Every structure is written in C-alpha cells, then in structure tokens.
C-alpha positions in Angstrom: -30.2 -0.8 208.0 -28.0 -0.3 211.0 -24.5 -1.9 210.6 -22.6 -0.4 213.5 -23.1 1.3 216.9 -20.5 2.8 219.3 -20.1 5.4 222.0 -17.9 8.2 220.8 -15.4 10.3 222.6 -18.2 12.9 222.8 -20.2 10.3 224.9 -22.9 10.3 222.3 -24.1 7.1 220.6 -22.9 6.9 217.0 -25.0 4.9 214.6 -23.7 3.7 211.2 -26.4 3.0 208.7 -26.9 2.3 205.0 -27.4 6.0 204.7 -24.6 7.4 206.8 -23.9 8.4 210.4 -26.4 9.5 212.9 -25.6 10.7 216.5 -27.9 10.1 219.4 -27.7 12.4 222.4 -27.9 10.1 225.4 -29.6 12.7 227.6 -32.2 14.0 225.2 -32.5 10.8 223.1 -32.6 13.0 220.0 -30.9 12.1 216.8 -28.5 14.7 215.6 -26.3 15.2 212.5 -22.6 15.1 212.8 -21.8 18.8 212.1 -18.2 18.8 210.8 -16.5 19.3 207.5 -16.8 16.2 205.3 -14.2 16.5 202.4 -14.6 12.8 201.5 -18.4 12.9 201.5 -18.7 9.9 203.8 -21.3 11.1 206.3 -24.1 10.3 204.0 -22.7 7.0 202.6 -23.2 3.4 203.7 -21.3 2.8 207.0 -20.1 -0.7 207.8 -18.1 -0.1 210.9 -17.6 2.5 213.7 -14.8 1.8 216.2 -13.3 4.0 218.8 -9.6 3.1 219.5 -8.0 5.5 221.9 -9.1 9.0 220.8 -9.5 8.1 217.2 -12.8 7.1 215.5 -12.3 4.6 212.7 -15.0 4.6 210.1 -15.5 1.8 207.5 -17.6 2.4 204.5 -19.2 0.3 201.8 -17.2 1.0 198.6 -15.6 4.3 199.8 -12.8 2.9 202.0 -11.7 3.5 205.6 -11.3 6.8 207.4 -10.1 8.2 210.7 -11.8 11.1 212.5 -9.7 12.9 215.2 -10.5 16.4 216.5 -13.2 16.9 213.8 -10.8 16.2 211.0 -11.0 13.2 208.6 -8.1 11.4 207.0 -8.3 8.5 204.7 -6.6 5.1 205.0 -5.0 4.7 201.6 -5.0 1.1 200.5 -3.2 0.8 197.1 -5.7 0.7 194.2 -4.2 -2.6 192.9 -6.0 -4.4 195.8 -9.5 -3.0 195.0 -10.3 -3.1 198.7 -12.9 -0.4 198.9 -15.4 -1.9 201.4 -14.0 -1.8 204.9 -15.6 -4.1 207.5 -13.6 -3.7 210.7 -10.5 -2.3 212.5 -8.3 -3.4 215.4 -5.0 -2.2 216.8 -2.4 -4.4 218.4 -0.4 -3.4 221.5 2.5 -2.2 219.4 0.2 0.3 217.5 -0.1 -1.7 214.3 -3.5 -1.1 212.7 -5.3 -4.0 211.1 -8.0 -3.1 208.6 -10.5 -5.8 207.5 -12.2 -5.5 204.1 -14.4 -7.5 201.8 -11.2 -8.4 200.0 -8.7 -9.2 202.8 -6.8 -8.1 205.8 -4.3 -5.2 205.6 -1.9 -3.6 208.0 -0.9 0.0 208.6 1.6 1.8 210.9 1.0 5.2 212.5 3.0 8.1 211.1 4.3 11.1 213.1 1.2 13.1 212.1 -1.9 12.7 214.3 -4.6 10.6 212.6 -2.4 9.4 209.8 -1.5 5.8 209.0 0.8 4.5 206.3 0.0 1.2 204.4 2.3 -1.7 205.2 1.0 -4.8 203.5 -1.8 -7.1 202.6 -1.7 -9.9 205.1 -4.2 -12.3 203.6 -7.2 -12.7 201.3 -10.8 -13.3 202.3 -13.9 -11.4 203.4 -13.1 -10.2 207.0 -16.2 -10.4 209.1 -14.8 -9.2 212.4 -11.6 -8.2 214.2 -11.2 -8.4 218.0 -8.4 -8.0 220.5 -8.4 -10.4 223.5 -7.2 -9.7 227.0 -3.7 -11.0 226.2 -3.5 -8.5 223.2 -3.9 -11.1 220.5 -5.9 -10.2 217.4 -8.7 -12.5 216.4 -10.1 -12.4 212.9 -13.2 -14.2 211.6 -13.7 -15.1 208.0 -16.8 -17.0 206.9 -15.6 -20.5 208.0 -12.3 -19.8 209.7 -11.0 -18.0 212.8 -7.4 -16.8 212.9 -5.4 -15.6 216.0 -2.4 -13.3 215.6 -0.2 -13.5 218.7 0.3 -10.3 220.6 3.7 -9.8 218.9 2.1 -10.2 215.5 4.6 -12.9 214.5 2.5 -16.1 214.7 -0.8 -16.8 213.1 -2.9 -19.7 214.3 -5.8 -21.0 212.1 -9.0 -22.7 213.5 -11.2 -24.5 211.0 -12.7 -27.9 210.2 -9.3 -29.2 209.2 -8.0 -29.0 212.8 -11.2 -29.9 214.6 -12.8 -26.5 214.9 -16.6 -27.0 214.5 -17.7 -23.4 214.1 -18.2 -21.7 210.8 -20.7 -19.6 208.9 -19.7 -16.6 210.9 -21.7 -13.3 210.6 -20.4 -9.8 210.2 -19.7 -8.1 213.6 -21.3 -11.1 215.5 -18.6 -11.2 218.1 -18.4 -10.1 221.8 -15.7 -10.1 224.5 -17.0 -10.5 228.1 -15.4 -8.8 231.2 -13.2 -11.9 231.8 -11.8 -11.6 228.3 -13.6 -14.5 226.7 -14.5 -14.0 223.1 -17.8 -15.2 221.6 -18.6 -15.6 217.9 -22.1 -16.0 216.3 -22.5 -18.1 213.3 -25.2 -19.7 211.2 -26.0 -22.5 213.7 -25.7 -20.5 217.0 
C-alpha cells in the first residue's frame, strides 16, 4: 500500500509504502532505493507520512516513530515513552518554527534546537488519532481527527474546534485526505464526500 507521496529536495518523487521508501527518478521513471546510512532501520518499515518542510524531510512510520532526514543524516523525534505514541501520521510547522507531530495517540509539539535536524519535545497538546495536519495561507494549523477539525491560530495561542456540537456537519475524516488550493482554501475528504 502507498501511504505518502512527496517531491524531495532532490527533485525525485518519494513514495512511502507499507514496505518502506522508494524513490522515483522523474526523468527515467525508474524506481530507486534510497542509498544512505539507515541507523534506525526505517527505510524498509511501514511509512505513514513523508513531508518536506524547508530543507528537512520528515518521515512518519507505523510503530517506529518519527524521523528527520537532512543532508543524508537521520535523527529521531523523541516522544517520551510514557505516551506510547509510536505511529506518526503527520507533521506541520507553524510560522514561529514550532513543529507539530500528529500520531495515532495525539498531537505533540517540539521546538528546534541549535543543532541542524534536531528537535526537542515540548508537550502533548491533546489526545486523539490525528489524521492530517495542514497550514493555511494565514499560517494557522488545521488538524483533523475522525469527527472534529481544530484550528490553531498563527500564534499558537487559541484553539478553535469545529464539530457537530457547533454546527459543523463534516466528520468521518480520512487519513491525509486534505488539500490546499492555490488561493489557500483547505478541503477535507470524509466518509460522505
């Protein structure tokens, strides 16, 4: 199964599958292996998300956590074991550089350290299975759980919730079924459309 597709900094198409990462050369259309050192043994594990933010490639795995690849070097996003958040579903970064990490077990935040490709755990923000994280044109972060959308304002101070209790009629969201058009409008797919 294919779970994630992105264009990498190398201008190749990265494909995250249930069996690891494949790279497609856009010129030759040939599938290649990612030929780099893999100390965490993630290149052949189930990949749930691939996201390029700036020059950093964020990789979410099924049951092995989240990783950052920069200049052919992996580093691991360390979520404290007490949270048991080992399946990473998505990543997004706000305009202040705070990294949001969505998992099967909730939403977590990290801040960048002075070392390239390293982030330090801040806090668990909320529980729930995070299906997608997106940044809108104003810099707000949107998060979809199964039946609720949340919007974190661009300063990260206010969280607005959209669900059936306040008139929102969506729900049944699907993993990574979101899209932002060139005008900045966000779209979410769910069970009924």
